[in-house]
PyMOL CGO cylinders between C-alpha atoms (Angstrom):
from pymol import cmd
from pymol.cgo import CYLINDER

trace = [
    CYLINDER, 32.13, -23.03, -14.88, 28.51, -21.22, -16.19, 0.3, 1, 1, 1, 1, 1, 1,
    CYLINDER, 28.51, -21.22, -16.19, 28.18, -20.54, -19.67, 0.3, 1, 1, 1, 1, 1, 1,
    CYLINDER, 28.18, -20.54, -19.67, 32.27, -20.79, -20.42, 0.3, 1, 1, 1, 1, 1, 1,
    CYLINDER, 32.27, -20.79, -20.42, 34.48, -22.96, -21.93, 0.3, 1, 1, 1, 1, 1, 1,
    CYLINDER, 34.48, -22.96, -21.93, 33.36, -26.93, -21.85, 0.3, 1, 1, 1, 1, 1, 1,
    CYLINDER, 33.36, -26.93, -21.85, 36.38, -29.39, -20.84, 0.3, 1, 1, 1, 1, 1, 1,
    CYLINDER, 36.38, -29.39, -20.84, 37.47, -30.79, -24.34, 0.3, 1, 1, 1, 1, 1, 1,
    CYLINDER, 37.47, -30.79, -24.34, 36.78, -27.88, -26.13, 0.3, 1, 1, 1, 1, 1, 1,
    CYLINDER, 36.78, -27.88, -26.13, 33.56, -25.49, -27.22, 0.3, 1, 1, 1, 1, 1, 1,
    CYLINDER, 33.56, -25.49, -27.22, 31.79, -22.90, -25.64, 0.3, 1, 1, 1, 1, 1, 1,
    CYLINDER, 31.79, -22.90, -25.64, 28.19, -23.63, -24.34, 0.3, 1, 1, 1, 1, 1, 1,
    CYLINDER, 28.19, -23.63, -24.34, 25.91, -24.19, -20.86, 0.3, 1, 1, 1, 1, 1, 1,
    CYLINDER, 25.91, -24.19, -20.86, 26.17, -27.61, -19.15, 0.3, 1, 1, 1, 1, 1, 1,
    CYLINDER, 26.17, -27.61, -19.15, 22.80, -28.79, -18.56, 0.3, 1, 1, 1, 1, 1, 1,
    CYLINDER, 22.80, -28.79, -18.56, 23.18, -28.11, -14.68, 0.3, 1, 1, 1, 1, 1, 1,
    CYLINDER, 23.18, -28.11, -14.68, 23.64, -24.43, -15.76, 0.3, 1, 1, 1, 1, 1, 1,
    CYLINDER, 23.64, -24.43, -15.76, 20.46, -23.84, -17.75, 0.3, 1, 1, 1, 1, 1, 1,
    CYLINDER, 20.46, -23.84, -17.75, 18.73, -26.12, -14.85, 0.3, 1, 1, 1, 1, 1, 1,
    CYLINDER, 18.73, -26.12, -14.85, 20.57, -23.00, -12.82, 0.3, 1, 1, 1, 1, 1, 1,
    CYLINDER, 20.57, -23.00, -12.82, 19.68, -20.15, -14.82, 0.3, 1, 1, 1, 1, 1, 1,
    CYLINDER, 19.68, -20.15, -14.82, 15.63, -21.74, -15.01, 0.3, 1, 1, 1, 1, 1, 1,
    CYLINDER, 15.63, -21.74, -15.01, 15.59, -21.52, -11.49, 0.3, 1, 1, 1, 1, 1, 1,
    CYLINDER, 15.59, -21.52, -11.49, 16.81, -18.32, -11.53, 0.3, 1, 1, 1, 1, 1, 1,
    CYLINDER, 16.81, -18.32, -11.53, 13.87, -16.93, -13.72, 0.3, 1, 1, 1, 1, 1, 1,
    CYLINDER, 13.87, -16.93, -13.72, 11.72, -18.57, -11.51, 0.3, 1, 1, 1, 1, 1, 1,
    CYLINDER, 11.72, -18.57, -11.51, 13.13, -16.88, -8.71, 0.3, 1, 1, 1, 1, 1, 1,
    CYLINDER, 13.13, -16.88, -8.71, 12.90, -13.58, -10.50, 0.3, 1, 1, 1, 1, 1, 1,
    CYLINDER, 12.90, -13.58, -10.50, 8.58, -14.42, -11.75, 0.3, 1, 1, 1, 1, 1, 1,
    CYLINDER, 8.58, -14.42, -11.75, 8.00, -15.03, -7.98, 0.3, 1, 1, 1, 1, 1, 1,
    CYLINDER, 8.00, -15.03, -7.98, 9.82, -11.96, -7.10, 0.3, 1, 1, 1, 1, 1, 1,
    CYLINDER, 9.82, -11.96, -7.10, 7.86, -9.90, -9.53, 0.3, 1, 1, 1, 1, 1, 1,
    CYLINDER, 7.86, -9.90, -9.53, 4.54, -11.24, -7.91, 0.3, 1, 1, 1, 1, 1, 1,
    CYLINDER, 4.54, -11.24, -7.91, 5.29, -11.09, -4.24, 0.3, 1, 1, 1, 1, 1, 1,
    CYLINDER, 5.29, -11.09, -4.24, 2.78, -9.51, -1.97, 0.3, 1, 1, 1, 1, 1, 1,
    CYLINDER, 2.78, -9.51, -1.97, 3.94, -6.47, -0.26, 0.3, 1, 1, 1, 1, 1, 1,
    CYLINDER, 3.94, -6.47, -0.26, 2.76, -3.50, 1.90, 0.3, 1, 1, 1, 1, 1, 1,
    CYLINDER, 2.76, -3.50, 1.90, 2.02, -1.21, -1.19, 0.3, 1, 1, 1, 1, 1, 1,
    CYLINDER, 2.02, -1.21, -1.19, 1.51, 1.75, 0.97, 0.3, 1, 1, 1, 1, 1, 1,
    CYLINDER, 1.51, 1.75, 0.97, 4.89, 1.42, 2.36, 0.3, 1, 1, 1, 1, 1, 1,
    CYLINDER, 4.89, 1.42, 2.36, 6.97, 4.97, 0.98, 0.3, 1, 1, 1, 1, 1, 1,
    CYLINDER, 6.97, 4.97, 0.98, 9.86, 2.27, 0.77, 0.3, 1, 1, 1, 1, 1, 1,
    CYLINDER, 9.86, 2.27, 0.77, 7.62, 0.49, -1.80, 0.3, 1, 1, 1, 1, 1, 1,
    CYLINDER, 7.62, 0.49, -1.80, 7.61, 3.87, -3.85, 0.3, 1, 1, 1, 1, 1, 1,
    CYLINDER, 7.61, 3.87, -3.85, 4.25, 5.06, -2.11, 0.3, 1, 1, 1, 1, 1, 1,
    CYLINDER, 4.25, 5.06, -2.11, 3.60, 8.50, -1.42, 0.3, 1, 1, 1, 1, 1, 1,
    CYLINDER, 3.60, 8.50, -1.42, 0.42, 11.00, 0.63, 0.3, 1, 1, 1, 1, 1, 1,
    CYLINDER, 0.42, 11.00, 0.63, -0.17, 13.56, -2.08, 0.3, 1, 1, 1, 1, 1, 1,
    CYLINDER, -0.17, 13.56, -2.08, -2.34, 15.54, -0.31, 0.3, 1, 1, 1, 1, 1, 1,
    CYLINDER, -2.34, 15.54, -0.31, -3.90, 15.58, 3.25, 0.3, 1, 1, 1, 1, 1, 1,
    CYLINDER, -3.90, 15.58, 3.25, -6.37, 17.96, 4.84, 0.3, 1, 1, 1, 1, 1, 1,
    CYLINDER, -6.37, 17.96, 4.84, -4.64, 18.41, 8.00, 0.3, 1, 1, 1, 1, 1, 1,
    CYLINDER, -4.64, 18.41, 8.00, -0.91, 18.81, 8.77, 0.3, 1, 1, 1, 1, 1, 1,
    CYLINDER, -0.91, 18.81, 8.77, 0.91, 19.41, 12.22, 0.3, 1, 1, 1, 1, 1, 1,
    CYLINDER, 0.91, 19.41, 12.22, 4.47, 19.57, 11.79, 0.3, 1, 1, 1, 1, 1, 1,
    CYLINDER, 4.47, 19.57, 11.79, 4.83, 17.04, 14.52, 0.3, 1, 1, 1, 1, 1, 1,
    CYLINDER, 4.83, 17.04, 14.52, 2.72, 14.18, 13.26, 0.3, 1, 1, 1, 1, 1, 1,
    CYLINDER, 2.72, 14.18, 13.26, 2.91, 14.97, 9.14, 0.3, 1, 1, 1, 1, 1, 1,
    CYLINDER, 2.91, 14.97, 9.14, 0.81, 12.71, 6.70, 0.3, 1, 1, 1, 1, 1, 1,
    CYLINDER, 0.81, 12.71, 6.70, 3.75, 10.46, 5.67, 0.3, 1, 1, 1, 1, 1, 1,
    CYLINDER, 3.75, 10.46, 5.67, 4.04, 9.05, 9.12, 0.3, 1, 1, 1, 1, 1, 1,
    CYLINDER, 4.04, 9.05, 9.12, 1.05, 6.82, 7.97, 0.3, 1, 1, 1, 1, 1, 1,
    CYLINDER, 1.05, 6.82, 7.97, 3.52, 5.43, 5.39, 0.3, 1, 1, 1, 1, 1, 1,
    CYLINDER, 3.52, 5.43, 5.39, 6.93, 5.42, 7.17, 0.3, 1, 1, 1, 1, 1, 1,
    CYLINDER, 6.93, 5.42, 7.17, 6.73, 1.92, 8.49, 0.3, 1, 1, 1, 1, 1, 1,
    CYLINDER, 6.73, 1.92, 8.49, 7.40, 2.97, 11.85, 0.3, 1, 1, 1, 1, 1, 1,
    CYLINDER, 7.40, 2.97, 11.85, 4.46, 1.78, 14.29, 0.3, 1, 1, 1, 1, 1, 1,
    CYLINDER, 4.46, 1.78, 14.29, 5.00, 4.59, 16.95, 0.3, 1, 1, 1, 1, 1, 1,
    CYLINDER, 5.00, 4.59, 16.95, 4.70, 7.58, 14.39, 0.3, 1, 1, 1, 1, 1, 1,
    CYLINDER, 4.70, 7.58, 14.39, 0.90, 8.89, 13.26, 0.3, 1, 1, 1, 1, 1, 1,
    CYLINDER, 0.90, 8.89, 13.26, -0.70, 11.52, 11.02, 0.3, 1, 1, 1, 1, 1, 1,
    CYLINDER, -0.70, 11.52, 11.02, -3.19, 13.42, 13.02, 0.3, 1, 1, 1, 1, 1, 1,
    CYLINDER, -3.19, 13.42, 13.02, -6.40, 15.66, 12.06, 0.3, 1, 1, 1, 1, 1, 1,
    CYLINDER, -6.40, 15.66, 12.06, -6.50, 19.35, 13.24, 0.3, 1, 1, 1, 1, 1, 1,
    CYLINDER, -6.50, 19.35, 13.24, -10.35, 19.09, 13.86, 0.3, 1, 1, 1, 1, 1, 1,
    CYLINDER, -10.35, 19.09, 13.86, -13.51, 19.28, 11.93, 0.3, 1, 1, 1, 1, 1, 1,
    CYLINDER, -13.51, 19.28, 11.93, -14.62, 16.74, 9.77, 0.3, 1, 1, 1, 1, 1, 1,
    CYLINDER, -14.62, 16.74, 9.77, -14.37, 15.29, 6.81, 0.3, 1, 1, 1, 1, 1, 1,
    CYLINDER, -14.37, 15.29, 6.81, -10.76, 14.96, 6.99, 0.3, 1, 1, 1, 1, 1, 1,
    CYLINDER, -10.76, 14.96, 6.99, -8.82, 13.30, 3.85, 0.3, 1, 1, 1, 1, 1, 1,
    CYLINDER, -8.82, 13.30, 3.85, -5.66, 12.09, 2.66, 0.3, 1, 1, 1, 1, 1, 1,
    CYLINDER, -5.66, 12.09, 2.66, -4.75, 10.70, -1.03, 0.3, 1, 1, 1, 1, 1, 1,
    CYLINDER, -4.75, 10.70, -1.03, -2.21, 7.74, -1.20, 0.3, 1, 1, 1, 1, 1, 1,
    CYLINDER, -2.21, 7.74, -1.20, -0.31, 7.59, -4.72, 0.3, 1, 1, 1, 1, 1, 1,
    CYLINDER, -0.31, 7.59, -4.72, 1.50, 4.41, -6.02, 0.3, 1, 1, 1, 1, 1, 1,
    CYLINDER, 1.50, 4.41, -6.02, 2.91, 5.54, -9.32, 0.3, 1, 1, 1, 1, 1, 1,
    CYLINDER, 2.91, 5.54, -9.32, 1.94, 2.56, -10.90, 0.3, 1, 1, 1, 1, 1, 1,
    CYLINDER, 1.94, 2.56, -10.90, -0.95, 0.12, -10.81, 0.3, 1, 1, 1, 1, 1, 1,
    CYLINDER, -0.95, 0.12, -10.81, -1.73, -2.17, -8.00, 0.3, 1, 1, 1, 1, 1, 1,
    CYLINDER, -1.73, -2.17, -8.00, -4.05, -5.07, -7.19, 0.3, 1, 1, 1, 1, 1, 1,
    CYLINDER, -4.05, -5.07, -7.19, -5.14, -4.68, -3.48, 0.3, 1, 1, 1, 1, 1, 1,
    CYLINDER, -5.14, -4.68, -3.48, -6.03, -8.07, -1.77, 0.3, 1, 1, 1, 1, 1, 1,
    CYLINDER, -6.03, -8.07, -1.77, -6.17, -6.72, 1.83, 0.3, 1, 1, 1, 1, 1, 1,
    CYLINDER, -6.17, -6.72, 1.83, -6.36, -3.28, 3.86, 0.3, 1, 1, 1, 1, 1, 1,
    CYLINDER, -6.36, -3.28, 3.86, -5.51, -2.98, 7.52, 0.3, 1, 1, 1, 1, 1, 1,
    CYLINDER, -5.51, -2.98, 7.52, -5.56, 0.66, 9.10, 0.3, 1, 1, 1, 1, 1, 1,
    CYLINDER, -5.56, 0.66, 9.10, -4.08, 1.34, 12.71, 0.3, 1, 1, 1, 1, 1, 1,
    CYLINDER, -4.08, 1.34, 12.71, -5.85, 4.09, 13.90, 0.3, 1, 1, 1, 1, 1, 1,
    CYLINDER, -5.85, 4.09, 13.90, -7.31, 6.12, 16.71, 0.3, 1, 1, 1, 1, 1, 1,
    CYLINDER, -7.31, 6.12, 16.71, -10.82, 7.75, 17.12, 0.3, 1, 1, 1, 1, 1, 1,
    CYLINDER, -10.82, 7.75, 17.12, -12.22, 7.17, 13.64, 0.3, 1, 1, 1, 1, 1, 1,
    CYLINDER, -12.22, 7.17, 13.64, -15.54, 6.63, 13.58, 0.3, 1, 1, 1, 1, 1, 1,
    CYLINDER, -15.54, 6.63, 13.58, -16.40, 6.33, 9.86, 0.3, 1, 1, 1, 1, 1, 1,
    CYLINDER, -16.40, 6.33, 9.86, -13.87, 6.00, 7.02, 0.3, 1, 1, 1, 1, 1, 1,
    CYLINDER, -13.87, 6.00, 7.02, -14.49, 6.01, 3.11, 0.3, 1, 1, 1, 1, 1, 1,
    CYLINDER, -14.49, 6.01, 3.11, -11.79, 4.42, 0.66, 0.3, 1, 1, 1, 1, 1, 1,
    CYLINDER, -11.79, 4.42, 0.66, -12.51, 5.83, -2.88, 0.3, 1, 1, 1, 1, 1, 1,
    CYLINDER, -12.51, 5.83, -2.88, -10.22, 4.75, -5.41, 0.3, 1, 1, 1, 1, 1, 1,
    CYLINDER, -10.22, 4.75, -5.41, -8.88, 5.76, -8.73, 0.3, 1, 1, 1, 1, 1, 1,
    CYLINDER, -8.88, 5.76, -8.73, -7.53, 4.07, -11.60, 0.3, 1, 1, 1, 1, 1, 1,
    CYLINDER, -7.53, 4.07, -11.60, -6.42, 7.52, -13.89, 0.3, 1, 1, 1, 1, 1, 1,
    CYLINDER, -6.42, 7.52, -13.89, -2.98, 8.37, -14.16, 0.3, 1, 1, 1, 1, 1, 1,
    CYLINDER, -2.98, 8.37, -14.16, -3.60, 12.03, -12.31, 0.3, 1, 1, 1, 1, 1, 1,
    CYLINDER, -3.60, 12.03, -12.31, -5.93, 12.11, -8.90, 0.3, 1, 1, 1, 1, 1, 1,
    CYLINDER, -5.93, 12.11, -8.90, -9.08, 12.35, -10.51, 0.3, 1, 1, 1, 1, 1, 1,
    CYLINDER, -9.08, 12.35, -10.51, -12.01, 10.42, -11.12, 0.3, 1, 1, 1, 1, 1, 1,
    CYLINDER, -12.01, 10.42, -11.12, -12.10, 8.25, -7.75, 0.3, 1, 1, 1, 1, 1, 1,
    CYLINDER, -12.10, 8.25, -7.75, -15.22, 6.10, -7.41, 0.3, 1, 1, 1, 1, 1, 1,
    CYLINDER, -15.22, 6.10, -7.41, -16.26, 4.89, -4.01, 0.3, 1, 1, 1, 1, 1, 1,
    CYLINDER, -16.26, 4.89, -4.01, -15.16, 1.75, -3.01, 0.3, 1, 1, 1, 1, 1, 1,
    CYLINDER, -15.16, 1.75, -3.01, -15.12, 0.80, 1.01, 0.3, 1, 1, 1, 1, 1, 1,
    CYLINDER, -15.12, 0.80, 1.01, -16.94, 2.21, 3.78, 0.3, 1, 1, 1, 1, 1, 1,
    CYLINDER, -16.94, 2.21, 3.78, -16.45, 1.30, 7.23, 0.3, 1, 1, 1, 1, 1, 1,
    CYLINDER, -16.45, 1.30, 7.23, -17.85, 1.92, 10.69, 0.3, 1, 1, 1, 1, 1, 1,
    CYLINDER, -17.85, 1.92, 10.69, -14.78, 1.40, 13.05, 0.3, 1, 1, 1, 1, 1, 1,
    CYLINDER, -14.78, 1.40, 13.05, -15.26, 0.18, 16.68, 0.3, 1, 1, 1, 1, 1, 1,
    CYLINDER, -15.26, 0.18, 16.68, -14.13, 2.45, 19.98, 0.3, 1, 1, 1, 1, 1, 1,
    CYLINDER, -14.13, 2.45, 19.98, -11.26, 1.20, 21.27, 0.3, 1, 1, 1, 1, 1, 1,
    CYLINDER, -11.26, 1.20, 21.27, -10.68, 2.74, 24.56, 0.3, 1, 1, 1, 1, 1, 1,
    CYLINDER, -10.68, 2.74, 24.56, -7.23, 3.70, 25.29, 0.3, 1, 1, 1, 1, 1, 1,
    CYLINDER, -7.23, 3.70, 25.29, -5.91, 1.38, 22.49, 0.3, 1, 1, 1, 1, 1, 1,
    CYLINDER, -5.91, 1.38, 22.49, -5.69, 1.76, 18.68, 0.3, 1, 1, 1, 1, 1, 1,
    CYLINDER, -5.69, 1.76, 18.68, -8.41, 0.41, 16.40, 0.3, 1, 1, 1, 1, 1, 1,
    CYLINDER, -8.41, 0.41, 16.40, -6.68, -2.10, 14.11, 0.3, 1, 1, 1, 1, 1, 1,
    CYLINDER, -6.68, -2.10, 14.11, -9.36, -2.40, 10.80, 0.3, 1, 1, 1, 1, 1, 1,
    CYLINDER, -9.36, -2.40, 10.80, -8.63, -5.22, 8.56, 0.3, 1, 1, 1, 1, 1, 1,
    CYLINDER, -8.63, -5.22, 8.56, -10.73, -5.02, 5.42, 0.3, 1, 1, 1, 1, 1, 1,
    CYLINDER, -10.73, -5.02, 5.42, -10.29, -8.21, 2.63, 0.3, 1, 1, 1, 1, 1, 1,
    CYLINDER, -10.29, -8.21, 2.63, -10.56, -6.16, -0.52, 0.3, 1, 1, 1, 1, 1, 1,
    CYLINDER, -10.56, -6.16, -0.52, -12.25, -6.81, -3.61, 0.3, 1, 1, 1, 1, 1, 1,
    CYLINDER, -12.25, -6.81, -3.61, -11.72, -5.39, -7.03, 0.3, 1, 1, 1, 1, 1, 1,
    CYLINDER, -11.72, -5.39, -7.03, -9.05, -3.78, -5.46, 0.3, 1, 1, 1, 1, 1, 1,
    CYLINDER, -9.05, -3.78, -5.46, -7.31, -2.18, -8.75, 0.3, 1, 1, 1, 1, 1, 1,
    CYLINDER, -7.31, -2.18, -8.75, -5.71, 1.09, -8.02, 0.3, 1, 1, 1, 1, 1, 1,
    CYLINDER, -5.71, 1.09, -8.02, -3.29, 3.78, -8.86, 0.3, 1, 1, 1, 1, 1, 1,
    CYLINDER, -3.29, 3.78, -8.86, -4.62, 6.28, -5.92, 0.3, 1, 1, 1, 1, 1, 1,
    CYLINDER, -4.62, 6.28, -5.92, -6.77, 5.78, -2.85, 0.3, 1, 1, 1, 1, 1, 1,
    CYLINDER, -6.77, 5.78, -2.85, -8.49, 8.51, -1.23, 0.3, 1, 1, 1, 1, 1, 1,
    CYLINDER, -8.49, 8.51, -1.23, -9.19, 7.84, 2.63, 0.3, 1, 1, 1, 1, 1, 1,
    CYLINDER, -9.19, 7.84, 2.63, -12.17, 9.71, 3.86, 0.3, 1, 1, 1, 1, 1, 1,
    CYLINDER, -12.17, 9.71, 3.86, -12.79, 9.88, 7.62, 0.3, 1, 1, 1, 1, 1, 1,
    CYLINDER, -12.79, 9.88, 7.62, -16.36, 11.32, 7.59, 0.3, 1, 1, 1, 1, 1, 1,
    CYLINDER, -16.36, 11.32, 7.59, -17.05, 11.14, 11.20, 0.3, 1, 1, 1, 1, 1, 1,
    CYLINDER, -17.05, 11.14, 11.20, -15.07, 10.40, 14.76, 0.3, 1, 1, 1, 1, 1, 1,
    CYLINDER, -15.07, 10.40, 14.76, -15.11, 9.93, 18.11, 0.3, 1, 1, 1, 1, 1, 1,
    CYLINDER, -15.11, 9.93, 18.11, -13.79, 13.03, 19.74, 0.3, 1, 1, 1, 1, 1, 1,
    CYLINDER, -13.79, 13.03, 19.74, -12.58, 16.14, 17.48, 0.3, 1, 1, 1, 1, 1, 1,
    CYLINDER, -12.58, 16.14, 17.48, -9.34, 14.73, 16.88, 0.3, 1, 1, 1, 1, 1, 1,
    CYLINDER, -9.34, 14.73, 16.88, -8.38, 11.41, 14.96, 0.3, 1, 1, 1, 1, 1, 1,
    CYLINDER, -8.38, 11.41, 14.96, -5.67, 9.97, 14.21, 0.3, 1, 1, 1, 1, 1, 1,
    CYLINDER, -5.67, 9.97, 14.21, -3.87, 7.65, 11.50, 0.3, 1, 1, 1, 1, 1, 1,
    CYLINDER, -3.87, 7.65, 11.50, -0.94, 5.29, 12.54, 0.3, 1, 1, 1, 1, 1, 1,
    CYLINDER, -0.94, 5.29, 12.54, -0.38, 3.07, 9.49, 0.3, 1, 1, 1, 1, 1, 1,
    CYLINDER, -0.38, 3.07, 9.49, -2.30, 2.06, 6.64, 0.3, 1, 1, 1, 1, 1, 1,
    CYLINDER, -2.30, 2.06, 6.64, -1.32, -1.09, 4.81, 0.3, 1, 1, 1, 1, 1, 1,
    CYLINDER, -1.32, -1.09, 4.81, -2.08, -2.38, 1.50, 0.3, 1, 1, 1, 1, 1, 1,
    CYLINDER, -2.08, -2.38, 1.50, -0.99, -5.99, 0.88, 0.3, 1, 1, 1, 1, 1, 1,
    CYLINDER, -0.99, -5.99, 0.88, -0.90, -6.83, -2.66, 0.3, 1, 1, 1, 1, 1, 1,
    CYLINDER, -0.90, -6.83, -2.66, 1.03, -6.67, -5.92, 0.3, 1, 1, 1, 1, 1, 1,
    CYLINDER, 1.03, -6.67, -5.92, 2.16, -4.22, -8.47, 0.3, 1, 1, 1, 1, 1, 1,
    CYLINDER, 2.16, -4.22, -8.47, 0.56, -5.30, -12.04, 0.3, 1, 1, 1, 1, 1, 1,
    CYLINDER, 0.56, -5.30, -12.04, 1.55, -4.49, -15.30, 0.3, 1, 1, 1, 1, 1, 1,
    CYLINDER, 1.55, -4.49, -15.30, -1.66, -3.72, -16.42, 0.3, 1, 1, 1, 1, 1, 1,
    CYLINDER, -1.66, -3.72, -16.42, -5.51, -2.80, -14.75, 0.3, 1, 1, 1, 1, 1, 1,
    CYLINDER, -5.51, -2.80, -14.75, -8.13, -5.11, -16.81, 0.3, 1, 1, 1, 1, 1, 1,
]
cmd.load_cgo(trace, "trace")
């Protein structure tokens, strides 16, 4: 019996009930603080802008969680895309799976609109013939509501991004 009548009369919580409720609250707090892939569309992320679009390989493919799908550029560089989180987040680690990307610049914004971006990370990626580039970046000061990814150069005329993963958590305020 949870919160019901006690044997012998009277209502209230048993001591074991309050302990159980305490652990429920701890589970809720742990769930709120869990690290997730913030860049998944299933977590609410959205690609709100991309400078290239191929109907067979749209920008949404980067955040759909499917390792077989990808977004491809359609020519000249730089090329860019913006990911919106729809809430403030704190990013601890980024993982980018791409092909033919030479130089990647990542900018972040903490605004409510996709404006006021500041440069955050710039990386030269290693060319990996015949296999995906797997770039892992440990992030510092990763508070953002938007990320802008700019492919400033590539190893070929075209480049592709299979996935963007941002490990972190939603935060209630940006401090």
